[in-house]
C-alpha positions as CSV (number, residue, x, y, z in Angstrom):
1,M,0.0,0.0,0.0
2,V,2.8,2.4,0.8
3,T,4.6,1.9,-2.5
4,L,1.4,2.1,-4.5
5,T,0.3,5.3,-2.8
6,K,3.7,7.0,-3.2
7,G,4.2,5.8,-6.7
8,L,0.7,6.9,-7.9
9,A,1.2,10.2,-6.0
10,K,4.4,10.9,-7.9
11,L,2.9,9.7,-11.3
12,L,-0.3,11.7,-11.0
13,A,0.9,14.9,-9.3
14,E,1.5,16.8,-12.6
15,Q,-2.2,16.2,-13.5
16,G,-3.3,17.7,-10.2
17,I,-4.4,14.4,-8.8
18,R,-3.5,13.8,-5.2
19,V,-3.1,10.2,-3.9
20,N,-3.1,9.5,-0.1
21,S,-4.0,6.4,2.0
22,V,-5.6,5.7,5.3
23,A,-4.2,2.7,7.2
24,P,-6.6,2.0,10.0
25,G,-5.7,-0.1,13.0
26,P,-8.4,-2.2,14.8
27,I,-11.7,-0.4,14.2
28,W,-14.9,-1.7,15.9
29,T,-17.7,-2.6,13.5
30,P,-20.6,-5.1,13.8
31,L,-18.5,-7.5,11.7
32,V,-16.1,-7.9,14.6
33,V,-18.8,-9.7,16.6
34,Q,-20.0,-11.7,13.6
35,E,-16.6,-13.1,12.8
36,D,-15.5,-14.0,16.3
37,A,-17.9,-13.3,19.2
38,D,-15.6,-15.0,21.8
39,S,-12.7,-12.6,21.2
40,A,-14.7,-9.5,20.5
41,P,-14.4,-8.1,24.1
42,Q,-10.6,-8.1,23.7
43,F,-10.6,-6.6,20.2
44,G,-8.3,-3.6,20.1
45,Q,-7.3,-3.9,23.8
46,D,-3.6,-4.4,22.8
47,T,-3.3,-0.9,21.3
48,P,-1.4,1.7,23.4
49,L,-4.8,3.5,23.8
50,G,-6.2,0.3,25.1
51,R,-9.3,0.2,23.0
52,P,-10.4,-0.3,19.4
53,G,-11.2,2.7,17.2
54,Q,-14.6,3.7,16.2
55,P,-15.6,4.4,12.6
56,A,-16.1,8.1,13.6
57,D,-12.4,8.1,14.6
58,L,-11.6,7.7,10.9
59,A,-14.1,10.2,9.6
60,A,-12.1,13.3,10.3
61,T,-9.2,12.0,8.3
62,Y,-11.4,11.2,5.3
63,V,-13.0,14.7,5.6
64,L,-9.6,16.3,5.7
65,L,-8.4,14.4,2.6
66,A,-11.6,15.4,0.7
67,S,-11.2,19.1,1.6
68,A,-9.1,22.0,0.4
69,D,-7.1,21.8,3.7
70,S,-5.1,18.9,2.2
71,S,-4.5,20.5,-1.1
72,Y,-0.7,20.3,-0.6
73,T,-0.8,16.7,0.6
74,T,0.0,13.8,-1.7
75,G,1.8,10.5,-1.1
76,A,0.9,10.5,2.6
77,I,-0.2,7.5,4.6
78,Y,-2.4,8.3,7.5
79,A,-2.1,5.7,10.2
80,I,-5.2,5.8,12.5
81,T,-4.1,3.0,14.8
82,G,-4.6,4.0,18.4
83,G,-0.8,4.2,18.7
84,E,-0.2,0.7,17.4
85,L,3.0,0.5,15.3
86,T,3.1,-1.6,12.2
87,A,6.2,-3.1,10.6
């Protein structure tokens, strides 16, 4: 995802097209319970913030990326992870 985002950002910048990515950590949705009801209470507890994110936690990032406030942003990866680091 990182290479694709950065490559497309560089390729499309001259055309005025910005390419960014959102890389969410554990986000609570109804699918969490449907997939594994037994482990649902522990879902996201291992993040530094100690809880899973909510869909609303991602919303502000998507709004920012869709707005003029990010007009100088391209090739960025927004990690909305509750502090969880990824390799």
